[in-house]
N, C-alpha and C positions, 0 to 999 in steps of 0.2 A: 927656826928650822919646819922641813920638811922633808918627807917622802913619798913614792909614789908606789898604792896597794895598786897590781893589778888586779878585778876580777871574772867577773864572765864575764859582763858586759861591759865595762869601763874601768880605764883608768880612773883611781882618787887622789888626788894632791894632798894630802893629810897632816894638820898643825900637831907636831910630836911635843907643843909646849909641856901640857897636860900629862904626857907621861912622862917626860922628865922631871917632876915636883912630883910623884906618885900618885896623882889626881887618875889614873886612866882613863880623864876624858878625852876627843878625839873634834877636832874643830874641821869638815871638813870644806873644804878650802873651791878644788874644783872639781866640777865634774865629767868627764869628755867623753860620750858615748864613741868605743871604735870601731863597731859592727852589728849593724843590724839584728843582732839576737832578737832585740825587744824593741817591733820594733816603736810602737809606742815612746819612749823612751828615747832613741833617736832622732825618730822625725822631730819630737816636741823640744828638740837640745838640738836639733839644726835650723831648726824655726826663730828659734830665739836669738840664737850666737853670730847678730854683727852679718842676720842672712835675708835683707833688708825684699821684698817681692818686687817680682819686673811690672810695671804700668806700663798695660799692651794698649794699645789705639786701633780698631779693625772692624771691618767692612767691607763691604761688599764695592770696586772700584767709582771714584763719584761717587760715592755716599756720604761726604763730609769727613772721611778722618783728617786729610790734612788740615780741617777750621776748628776740627776736635784739636790737634796739637797747638796749633794757634795758642788756644788758649790756655791751654796746657803752660807755654812758653810763658805768654803773656803772665800768667797767674804765678810765674816763678817754680817752675815746679822745672824741673833737671828735665833734657829725653837726651835720648842715645841720638844724633843723626852727620852725617855725612857732608849734605849739601850740596850731592857729587849733583843730580838731579836739578836742574839751574831752573827759575822761576817763568812761564809762558802762558801767556790769552788765556790759558787754560785754566793756569791756577796763579797769576800775577802777585802773590802774597811766599808764593814756594809748597812744595809738596815733603818737608823734612822727614826727608827715607832716608834709606841707612843701609848701601848693599850688601855686606853680607848674609843677611835675612833671606833676597836671593838665593844662598847658596845651603840654606836651616839647615834640609837634608842627609847634607854632606858634612855640614861643617854646625858649628852650635858652639864654641869654645867660646864665639863673642857674648854668650851671656851671661858670665860673667858680669864683666863691664853693664849690661844693661840692670844691675841690681841696684834699685835704690832711685832709677829714670823711666820715663817714660820712649817707649818705639814704637814704630808702626808696621805693622804688619797686615800682609793682606790677610783675606777673610781659612781663603786655600790652607796657608802655611797656618797659620795656629794648628795643624793636626801634625804639625809635625816638629813642634815643641815638647823636649823630653818632660815624662808624668809622673816619674818614679821615687818623686822626693827630692832629686835635691834640687828645684826650684819653685818656689810659687806667686804663683800672677792675678791681677787685677787685671780684667780686662774691661775695657771700656769697647763695646760694640755698636754702630752707629746703623742705623735702620733709615732707610730711603726711602720711597713709593718707586717700586722695580721700570715702572715706564720712566721716571726720570732718571734713574741710573742708566735705564735702557740711552736714551736721549740726551745725554748729555758724556757718555761717552760716544757715542754717534759720533757728534759736532767736535770733541774733539780731535779723533781721528779724521774729522776730513779739514780738520784747522796744518794735522801734523801731513798731509799729501795721503793719506791711509785712507782703507776699507773699509767699514763699520761690515762687524760681522752680521749673520739676519738674522735681528730680532727673534722671530717668531724661534728662530731654535735655541736663541743666545736666554730666551723665558726663561723654559721647561728648566736647562742647564745655572741655572743661577735657583730658580726653586728648588732643586735636589740639593745643592753644594747646599746654603741655607740652611735646611735640614739636616745635613749632617754636618756642622758645624755650630746648632741647637744641641742637636745631640752631647756631641766634643766637649761644649760647654758646661755641661749638668751633670756627664761622670766621672769627672775626677774633684779628687778633695784638694789638690793645691790650685784648682779655679777655683776662683770668684769671677763674678760678669755684675753689669751694666749695660743696659739696653739706650741709649741716647740715641733719641729721632728728632734727624734732621731740622722742620721743620720747626721742630720746640727751643734745637738752638737758635734757628732763628728771627722766631717771634715771641718767647721771653729767651732771651740773652744768661739775662742774671738768674733767673731760677734751676735752669742745668746749670750753670756753675757753682749755686752752692748743690746742687745734684751733687757733682762731680768733685765738691768739694769732702763732702758728709764719706761718698764709697771711700775718699783715696785718706782719709781720715789728713789730711794733711791741712796747711796751715796757709791759705792758696788767698791771693791782691783778687776779690771776686771781682770788681770792679773795671780791673783792667781789664780779667777776662771777657766781661761785657760789652768791652769796649772794642774793640776788635774783631765783632762779628757784623759782616757787610751783608746786611740781607740782600743789595743791586746787583753783588757781585752772581745771585744766586741767580740764571736767568733756564730751566727748565721746570715745573713747574706742571704735574695736574691735577687734574681740574678735582680730584679729590682724594688727597692724601692718604695714601693708608701706609702703618707697618709693614 
């Protein structure tokens, strides 16, 4: 037998057995904050009660985000994708994208379905994610030498019959955007991040898989994650790879 008691910060569902026997003892069964008057109590409760974090794979275009998604998929980590963008010569194993992300600023309702799963989000759209405490994010951010990113993008666009942007103009734009994203990743308590270096994935995929497993706190198939890495698919390497 129990009843709900309203307090300033919560509803307490209380076991009435002690009162019925005259002992006057009460046992709190459920604690349900109803409004954030006490922010710490409210946030801690909602982080615990079935509020799984959203895992995000991000980075510049052509920085290795699709490869990271392949590794997670092979390792047994659930993904949020719709496969609307089909594999092509630039990404023969697929892009692992989710179309609603493009409208994130206007509609973020799909984020609920991303809890406990990994979703790929381009670097600039990270800053459109709500940071009001409703969601927590674990970001795997891919780092690849900028010259390789620009070269790979140009080759992809040429295969599509499109003209690439001027690299000299795009280079400072990407540099500024990366600085903005780095700041965003560090200023929000609801965000934790891990940098993954593209060349490390290619050179030591097993070690990278362990790094990802430790960061996510998940039991992944490390051998399968390492096995999907195909260095021969990388055709645009700079002479001196840098972060």
